[in-house]
DRENDO-1510 file (C-alpha; in Angstrom, 1 decimal, always signed):
<recs>
REC; n; res; u; v; w
REC; 1; UNK; +71.8; -46.0; -28.3 .
REC; 2; UNK; +71.2; -43.8; -31.7 .
REC; 3; UNK; +67.7; -42.3; -32.9 .
REC; 4; UNK; +66.5; -42.3; -36.5 .
REC; 5; UNK; +68.8; -39.2; -37.4 .
REC; 6; UNK; +71.5; -41.2; -36.3 .
REC; 7; UNK; +72.1; -39.2; -33.0 .
REC; 8; UNK; +73.8; -40.4; -29.6 .
REC; 9; UNK; +70.8; -40.6; -27.2 .
REC; 10; UNK; +71.8; -38.5; -24.2 .
REC; 11; UNK; +69.4; -40.3; -21.8 .
REC; 12; UNK; +71.2; -43.2; -22.0 .
REC; 13; UNK; +74.2; -41.2; -20.5 .
REC; 14; UNK; +72.0; -38.8; -18.1 .
REC; 15; UNK; +68.6; -40.3; -17.1 .
REC; 16; UNK; +67.8; -37.7; -14.9 .
REC; 17; UNK; +68.5; -34.2; -16.0 .
REC; 18; UNK; +67.7; -32.4; -12.3 .
REC; 19; UNK; +69.8; -34.9; -10.5 .
REC; 20; UNK; +72.7; -34.7; -12.7 .
REC; 21; UNK; +72.3; -30.9; -12.4 .
REC; 22; UNK; +71.8; -31.3; -8.7 .
REC; 23; UNK; +75.2; -33.6; -8.2 .
REC; 24; UNK; +77.0; -31.2; -10.6 .
REC; 25; UNK; +77.2; -34.2; -13.4 .
REC; 26; UNK; +75.6; -31.1; -15.3 .
REC; 27; UNK; +77.0; -27.4; -14.8 .
REC; 28; UNK; +75.2; -24.7; -16.7 .
REC; 29; UNK; +77.5; -22.2; -18.2 .
REC; 30; UNK; +76.8; -19.0; -20.3 .
REC; 31; UNK; +79.0; -19.5; -23.2 .
REC; 32; UNK; +76.5; -20.2; -26.2 .
REC; 33; UNK; +74.5; -17.1; -26.9 .
REC; 34; UNK; +71.1; -16.5; -27.5 .
REC; 35; UNK; +70.5; -19.9; -30.1 .
REC; 36; UNK; +71.6; -22.6; -27.7 .
REC; 37; UNK; +71.8; -23.3; -23.7 .
REC; 38; UNK; +75.5; -24.4; -22.8 .
REC; 39; UNK; +76.7; -27.2; -20.6 .
REC; 40; UNK; +79.7; -28.8; -18.8 .
REC; 41; UNK; +79.2; -32.3; -18.7 .
REC; 42; UNK; +81.2; -34.4; -16.0 .
REC; 43; UNK; +81.1; -37.6; -18.0 .
REC; 44; UNK; +81.5; -41.2; -16.0 .
REC; 45; UNK; +84.6; -42.0; -18.2 .
REC; 46; UNK; +86.1; -39.2; -16.1 .
REC; 47; UNK; +86.4; -36.5; -19.0 .
REC; 48; UNK; +84.6; -33.3; -19.2 .
REC; 49; UNK; +82.7; -32.4; -22.2 .
REC; 50; UNK; +81.0; -29.2; -23.7 .
REC; 51; UNK; +77.3; -29.7; -24.0 .
REC; 52; UNK; +75.0; -27.0; -25.7 .
REC; 53; UNK; +71.3; -27.6; -26.7 .
REC; 54; UNK; +69.4; -26.1; -29.2 .
REC; 55; UNK; +66.4; -23.7; -27.9 .
REC; 56; UNK; +64.6; -24.8; -30.6 .
REC; 57; UNK; +63.0; -27.9; -31.1 .
REC; 58; UNK; +64.1; -30.5; -34.0 .
REC; 59; UNK; +67.2; -31.4; -35.4 .
REC; 60; UNK; +68.1; -27.7; -36.7 .
REC; 61; UNK; +70.3; -27.3; -40.1 .
REC; 62; UNK; +72.8; -25.4; -38.0 .
REC; 63; UNK; +73.8; -28.8; -35.9 .
REC; 64; UNK; +74.5; -30.1; -39.5 .
REC; 65; UNK; +76.7; -27.0; -40.6 .
REC; 66; UNK; +79.1; -27.4; -37.4 .
REC; 67; UNK; +79.9; -31.2; -38.4 .
REC; 68; UNK; +80.3; -30.1; -41.7 .
REC; 69; UNK; +82.6; -27.1; -41.1 .
REC; 70; UNK; +84.3; -29.5; -38.7 .
REC; 71; UNK; +85.3; -31.9; -41.9 .
REC; 72; UNK; +85.8; -29.3; -44.0 .
REC; 73; UNK; +88.7; -27.9; -40.8 .
REC; 74; UNK; +89.9; -31.4; -41.0 .
REC; 75; UNK; +90.6; -31.6; -44.9 .
REC; 76; UNK; +92.5; -28.2; -44.9 .
REC; 77; UNK; +94.5; -29.5; -41.6 .
REC; 78; UNK; +93.0; -27.0; -39.1 .
REC; 79; UNK; +92.8; -27.9; -35.5 .
REC; 80; UNK; +89.1; -28.5; -34.7 .
REC; 81; UNK; +86.6; -29.8; -32.0 .
REC; 82; UNK; +84.8; -32.7; -32.8 .
REC; 83; UNK; +81.3; -32.7; -32.1 .
REC; 84; UNK; +78.6; -35.5; -32.0 .
REC; 85; UNK; +75.1; -34.3; -32.2 .
REC; 86; UNK; +72.8; -35.6; -29.7 .
REC; 87; UNK; +69.2; -36.2; -28.5 .
REC; 88; UNK; +69.1; -34.4; -25.4 .
REC; 89; UNK; +65.5; -36.0; -24.2 .
REC; 90; UNK; +64.9; -38.8; -26.7 .
REC; 91; UNK; +62.2; -36.9; -28.4 .
REC; 92; UNK; +62.4; -33.2; -30.4 .
REC; 93; UNK; +65.6; -31.5; -28.3 .
REC; 94; UNK; +68.8; -32.0; -30.0 .
REC; 95; UNK; +72.4; -30.6; -29.2 .
REC; 96; UNK; +76.3; -30.9; -29.9 .
REC; 97; UNK; +78.9; -32.5; -27.7 .
REC; 98; UNK; +82.4; -32.2; -27.4 .
REC; 99; UNK; +85.5; -33.0; -25.5 .
REC; 100; UNK; +86.7; -30.1; -23.5 .
REC; 101; UNK; +90.0; -29.4; -24.8 .
REC; 102; UNK; +91.5; -27.0; -22.4 .
REC; 103; UNK; +94.0; -29.2; -19.6 .
REC; 104; UNK; +95.0; -28.6; -16.1 .
REC; 105; UNK; +97.9; -26.8; -17.3 .
REC; 106; UNK; +96.7; -24.0; -19.6 .
REC; 107; UNK; +94.7; -21.2; -19.1 .
REC; 108; UNK; +92.1; -20.4; -21.8 .
REC; 109; UNK; +92.5; -16.7; -23.0 .
REC; 110; UNK; +89.6; -15.6; -25.3 .
REC; 111; UNK; +90.1; -12.9; -28.0 .
REC; 112; UNK; +88.0; -10.8; -26.4 .
REC; 113; UNK; +90.3; -10.8; -23.3 .
REC; 114; UNK; +93.1; -9.9; -25.1 .
REC; 115; UNK; +91.7; -7.3; -27.0 .
REC; 116; UNK; +90.0; -5.6; -24.2 .
REC; 117; UNK; +92.8; -5.4; -22.3 .
REC; 118; UNK; +94.7; -3.6; -24.8 .
REC; 119; UNK; +91.4; -1.4; -25.1 .
REC; 120; UNK; +91.6; -0.2; -21.5 .
REC; 121; UNK; +95.2; +0.7; -21.4 .
REC; 122; UNK; +94.5; +2.9; -24.5 .
REC; 123; UNK; +91.6; +4.4; -22.4 .
REC; 124; UNK; +93.4; +4.5; -19.5 .
REC; 125; UNK; +96.4; +6.5; -20.8 .
REC; 126; UNK; +94.1; +8.5; -23.0 .
REC; 127; UNK; +95.5; +7.0; -26.2 .
REC; 128; UNK; +92.2; +5.3; -27.4 .
REC; 129; UNK; +91.2; +8.5; -29.6 .
REC; 130; UNK; +94.6; +8.4; -31.2 .
REC; 131; UNK; +94.4; +4.7; -32.3 .
REC; 132; UNK; +90.9; +4.0; -32.9 .
REC; 133; UNK; +89.0; +7.6; -33.2 .
REC; 134; UNK; +87.0; +7.2; -30.4 .
REC; 135; UNK; +87.2; +8.4; -26.7 .
REC; 136; UNK; +85.4; +5.5; -24.9 .
REC; 137; UNK; +85.3; +1.7; -25.4 .
REC; 138; UNK; +81.4; +2.2; -25.1 .
REC; 139; UNK; +81.5; +4.5; -28.2 .
REC; 140; UNK; +82.8; +1.2; -30.1 .
REC; 141; UNK; +79.6; -0.8; -29.6 .
REC; 142; UNK; +77.5; +1.3; -32.0 .
REC; 143; UNK; +75.4; -0.2; -34.8 .
REC; 144; UNK; +77.2; +1.6; -37.2 .
REC; 145; UNK; +81.0; +0.7; -35.9 .
REC; 146; UNK; +81.9; -1.5; -38.9 .
REC; 147; UNK; +81.6; +1.7; -41.2 .
REC; 148; UNK; +84.7; +3.2; -38.9 .
REC; 149; UNK; +87.0; +0.9; -37.1 .
REC; 150; UNK; +86.8; -3.2; -36.4 .
REC; 151; UNK; +88.7; -4.3; -33.5 .
REC; 152; UNK; +88.1; -7.7; -34.8 .
REC; 153; UNK; +90.5; -7.4; -37.5 .
REC; 154; UNK; +94.0; -9.1; -37.9 .
REC; 155; UNK; +95.8; -6.0; -38.2 .
REC; 156; UNK; +94.8; -4.8; -34.5 .
REC; 157; UNK; +94.3; -8.2; -33.2 .
REC; 158; UNK; +98.3; -8.3; -33.6 .
REC; 159; UNK; +98.9; -4.9; -31.9 .
REC; 160; UNK; +96.6; -6.1; -28.8 .
REC; 161; UNK; +99.1; -9.1; -28.8 .
REC; 162; UNK; +102.0; -7.5; -29.1 .
REC; 163; UNK; +100.9; -5.7; -25.6 .
REC; 164; UNK; +99.4; -8.5; -24.2 .
REC; 165; UNK; +102.4; -10.3; -24.5 .
REC; 166; UNK; +104.8; -7.4; -24.1 .
REC; 167; UNK; +106.8; -9.1; -21.1 .
REC; 168; UNK; +107.1; -12.8; -22.5 .
REC; 169; UNK; +110.7; -14.0; -23.0 .
REC; 170; UNK; +109.4; -15.6; -26.3 .
REC; 171; UNK; +107.4; -12.8; -27.7 .
REC; 172; UNK; +108.0; -12.5; -31.3 .
REC; 173; UNK; +107.6; -16.5; -31.7 .
REC; 174; UNK; +104.4; -16.6; -29.8 .
REC; 175; UNK; +102.8; -13.7; -31.6 .
REC; 176; UNK; +103.9; -14.7; -35.1 .
REC; 177; UNK; +102.2; -18.6; -34.7 .
REC; 178; UNK; +99.2; -17.0; -33.0 .
REC; 179; UNK; +99.0; -14.6; -36.0 .
REC; 180; UNK; +100.1; -17.0; -38.6 .
REC; 181; UNK; +97.1; -19.6; -37.5 .
REC; 182; UNK; +94.6; -16.8; -37.1 .
REC; 183; UNK; +95.4; -16.0; -40.5 .
REC; 184; UNK; +94.3; -19.5; -41.6 .
REC; 185; UNK; +91.6; -19.1; -39.9 .
REC; 186; UNK; +90.4; -15.8; -41.5 .
REC; 187; UNK; +90.5; -17.6; -44.8 .
REC; 188; UNK; +88.9; -20.2; -43.6 .
REC; 189; UNK; +86.1; -18.7; -42.1 .
REC; 190; UNK; +85.6; -16.5; -44.9 .
REC; 191; UNK; +85.7; -19.2; -48.1 .
REC; 192; UNK; +83.2; -21.0; -46.0 .
REC; 193; UNK; +81.0; -17.9; -45.3 .
REC; 194; UNK; +81.1; -17.8; -41.5 .
REC; 195; UNK; +79.5; -14.4; -40.5 .
REC; 196; UNK; +79.8; -15.1; -36.7 .
REC; 197; UNK; +83.5; -15.6; -36.1 .
REC; 198; UNK; +83.8; -12.6; -33.1 .
REC; 199; UNK; +86.3; -12.4; -30.6 .
REC; 200; UNK; +84.7; -14.8; -28.6 .
REC; 201; UNK; +85.0; -17.7; -30.9 .
REC; 202; UNK; +88.4; -18.5; -30.7 .
REC; 203; UNK; +90.8; -18.9; -27.5 .
REC; 204; UNK; +94.9; -19.1; -26.8 .
REC; 205; UNK; +95.9; -21.6; -24.9 .
REC; 206; UNK; +98.5; -20.5; -22.5 .
REC; 207; UNK; +100.8; -21.8; -20.1 .
REC; 208; UNK; +103.1; -19.1; -19.3 .
REC; 209; UNK; +105.8; -20.8; -21.2 .
REC; 210; UNK; +104.0; -21.5; -24.5 .
REC; 211; UNK; +100.7; -20.5; -26.2 .
REC; 212; UNK; +98.8; -21.8; -29.0 .
REC; 213; UNK; +95.2; -21.6; -30.8 .
REC; 214; UNK; +92.8; -23.8; -29.5 .
REC; 215; UNK; +90.6; -25.8; -31.9 .
REC; 216; UNK; +88.4; -24.3; -34.0 .
REC; 217; UNK; +84.6; -24.5; -32.3 .
REC; 218; UNK; +81.2; -22.5; -32.8 .
REC; 219; UNK; +81.1; -22.9; -36.9 .
REC; 220; UNK; +77.3; -23.6; -37.2 .
REC; 221; UNK; +76.8; -19.9; -38.4 .
REC; 222; UNK; +78.9; -20.8; -41.4 .
REC; 223; UNK; +77.5; -21.2; -45.3 .
REC; 224; UNK; +74.8; -18.4; -44.1 .
REC; 225; UNK; +73.8; -15.7; -46.4 .
REC; 226; UNK; +74.1; -13.3; -43.9 .
REC; 227; UNK; +77.7; -13.5; -44.3 .
REC; 228; UNK; +77.2; -10.8; -47.0 .
REC; 229; UNK; +75.4; -8.1; -44.7 .
REC; 230; UNK; +78.1; -5.9; -43.3 .
REC; 231; UNK; +75.9; -4.8; -40.3 .
REC; 232; UNK; +75.0; -8.5; -39.6 .
REC; 233; UNK; +78.7; -9.9; -40.3 .
REC; 234; UNK; +80.7; -9.4; -37.1 .
REC; 235; UNK; +83.3; -12.2; -38.5 .
REC; 236; UNK; +87.2; -11.7; -38.4 .
REC; 237; UNK; +88.6; -9.4; -40.8 .
REC; 238; UNK; +91.7; -8.4; -42.4 .
REC; 239; UNK; +91.8; -4.9; -41.8 .
REC; 240; UNK; +90.3; -2.4; -39.4 .
REC; 241; UNK; +89.2; +0.4; -41.4 .
REC; 242; UNK; +85.6; +0.6; -43.4 .
REC; 243; UNK; +84.9; -1.4; -46.4 .
REC; 244; UNK; +82.2; -1.1; -49.0 .
REC; 245; UNK; +81.7; -4.8; -49.2 .
REC; 246; UNK; +82.8; -8.0; -47.5 .
REC; 247; UNK; +84.9; -9.2; -50.6 .
REC; 248; UNK; +86.4; -5.8; -50.6 .
REC; 249; UNK; +88.8; -7.0; -47.1 .
REC; 250; UNK; +89.6; -10.2; -48.6 .
REC; 251; UNK; +90.8; -9.2; -51.9 .
REC; 252; UNK; +92.7; -6.3; -50.2 .
REC; 253; UNK; +94.2; -8.9; -48.2 .
REC; 254; UNK; +95.0; -11.6; -50.9 .
REC; 255; UNK; +96.6; -8.6; -52.6 .
REC; 256; UNK; +99.0; -7.4; -49.8 .
REC; 257; UNK; +99.9; -11.0; -48.2 .
REC; 258; UNK; +103.3; -12.7; -48.8 .
REC; 259; UNK; +103.9; -14.7; -51.6 .
REC; 260; UNK; +103.9; -18.1; -48.9 .
REC; 261; UNK; +100.6; -17.1; -47.5 .
REC; 262; UNK; +98.9; -16.5; -50.9 .
REC; 263; UNK; +99.7; -20.2; -51.7 .
REC; 264; UNK; +98.1; -21.0; -48.2 .
REC; 265; UNK; +94.8; -18.6; -49.7 .
REC; 266; UNK; +95.1; -20.5; -53.0 .
REC; 267; UNK; +95.5; -24.1; -51.6 .
REC; 268; UNK; +92.1; -23.1; -49.6 .
REC; 269; UNK; +90.1; -22.0; -52.3 .
REC; 270; UNK; +91.5; -25.0; -54.6 .
REC; 271; UNK; +90.7; -27.2; -52.4 .
REC; 272; UNK; +86.8; -26.4; -51.0 .
REC; 273; UNK; +85.1; -26.3; -54.4 .
REC; 274; UNK; +81.2; -26.6; -54.5 .
REC; 275; UNK; +81.9; -30.1; -55.9 .
REC; 276; UNK; +84.0; -30.9; -52.7 .
REC; 277; UNK; +81.6; -29.2; -50.5 .
REC; 278; UNK; +78.8; -31.6; -52.0 .
REC; 279; UNK; +81.1; -34.4; -51.7 .
REC; 280; UNK; +81.4; -34.0; -48.1 .
REC; 281; UNK; +77.9; -33.5; -47.2 .
REC; 282; UNK; +77.1; -37.0; -48.9 .
REC; 283; UNK; +80.2; -38.6; -47.1 .
REC; 284; UNK; +78.8; -37.0; -43.8 .
REC; 285; UNK; +75.2; -38.0; -44.3 .
REC; 286; UNK; +76.9; -41.9; -45.0 .
REC; 287; UNK; +79.4; -42.1; -42.1 .
REC; 288; UNK; +77.3; -40.1; -39.6 .
REC; 289; UNK; +74.2; -41.2; -40.8 .
REC; 290; UNK; +72.8; -37.7; -40.4 .
REC; 291; UNK; +70.5; -36.5; -43.4 .
REC; 292; UNK; +70.6; -33.0; -44.6 .
REC; 293; UNK; +67.2; -32.0; -45.5 .
REC; 294; UNK; +67.3; -31.7; -49.9 .
REC; 295; UNK; +65.6; -28.4; -49.9 .
REC; 296; UNK; +68.2; -26.8; -47.3 .
REC; 297; UNK; +71.3; -28.3; -49.2 .
REC; 298; UNK; +70.1; -27.2; -52.2 .
REC; 299; UNK; +70.1; -24.2; -51.4 .
REC; 300; UNK; +73.1; -23.9; -49.4 .
REC; 301; UNK; +75.3; -25.5; -52.3 .
REC; 302; UNK; +73.5; -22.9; -54.5 .
REC; 303; UNK; +74.6; -20.2; -52.6 .
REC; 304; UNK; +78.0; -21.1; -52.3 .
REC; 305; UNK; +78.4; -21.6; -55.9 .
REC; 306; UNK; +77.9; -18.1; -56.0 .
REC; 307; UNK; +80.4; -17.4; -53.5 .
REC; 308; UNK; +82.6; -19.4; -54.6 .
REC; 309; UNK; +82.9; -17.8; -58.2 .
REC; 310; UNK; +83.6; -14.4; -56.6 .
REC; 311; UNK; +86.4; -16.2; -54.9 .
REC; 312; UNK; +88.1; -17.4; -58.2 .
REC; 313; UNK; +87.6; -13.7; -59.5 .
REC; 314; UNK; +89.4; -12.3; -56.8 .
REC; 315; UNK; +92.1; -14.6; -57.1 .
REC; 316; UNK; +92.5; -14.3; -60.6 .
REC; 317; UNK; +92.8; -10.1; -60.0 .
REC; 318; UNK; +95.4; -10.9; -57.7 .
REC; 319; UNK; +97.6; -13.4; -60.3 .
REC; 320; UNK; +96.9; -16.8; -58.4 .
REC; 321; UNK; +94.7; -19.7; -59.8 .
REC; 322; UNK; +94.3; -23.2; -58.7 .
REC; 323; UNK; +97.3; -23.2; -56.1 .
REC; 324; UNK; +99.6; -21.4; -58.3 .
REC; 325; UNK; +101.0; -18.1; -59.3 .
REC; 326; UNK; +99.9; -16.8; -62.5 .
</recs>
């Protein structure tokens, strides 16, 4: 059964929340940060789901943004979780429910795990200052670290992967495939103004022989004006060095990319026009029956139109236009 917003009513599955927690049907976790409370839901159908419940009451805009970004990811042929907005208590508490993508044969390794293992190696061998410019890992947590060195960057992650998979029999192939997909997602997250694509927001699924990036998740902070603020934007970047503007990083990435990846960037820019974004919102309102508030929708589309114009200008400066080399 669904409520007036088109959201699945979770009490049909979990009629007694306390009983579900006591029996292990629901298991709390700390994977969601300050905005949500996370749970593993062991469904009667035998499957495990990830449930994140919004701490604020009411149907929050970021829940709709998550659904929107999932639809956009699918349009770009990027693997993503499939979330459903749920009414947790049949009143005013909402959240997101998605199928757990981890299988018994694969271990989930976060980007943070990969990078931290490399940082600890550098620190233990007194190479941290030589590579990064700081003596201890703690110094990287400074508020102004974005001005000096960014470990959440494609270039540094590549180095970390080289160390992490140093003994893997297919090291070159595994790293290439991971970096190819991660680069594609860097472009996606930049175009869609995701300001929170940090190292814990992507994972590698690894079975010892083969490894690949897990489906996209936690995209609810995309299409957000915080994207422009360097002090707040902790999303994946292309280069680890200091930048004056978030757009500097993207232009440098595009200008130095291979011809084949310039085509990928141009493809995504050509796909995600403001008109396409508006149409996707309309489709969600029809198919999912989730209504975006008019004020929020107007603000979002106006903000994105300005951002998109900057992307087009960067594209043109780099010699590309509408998916074609100039």
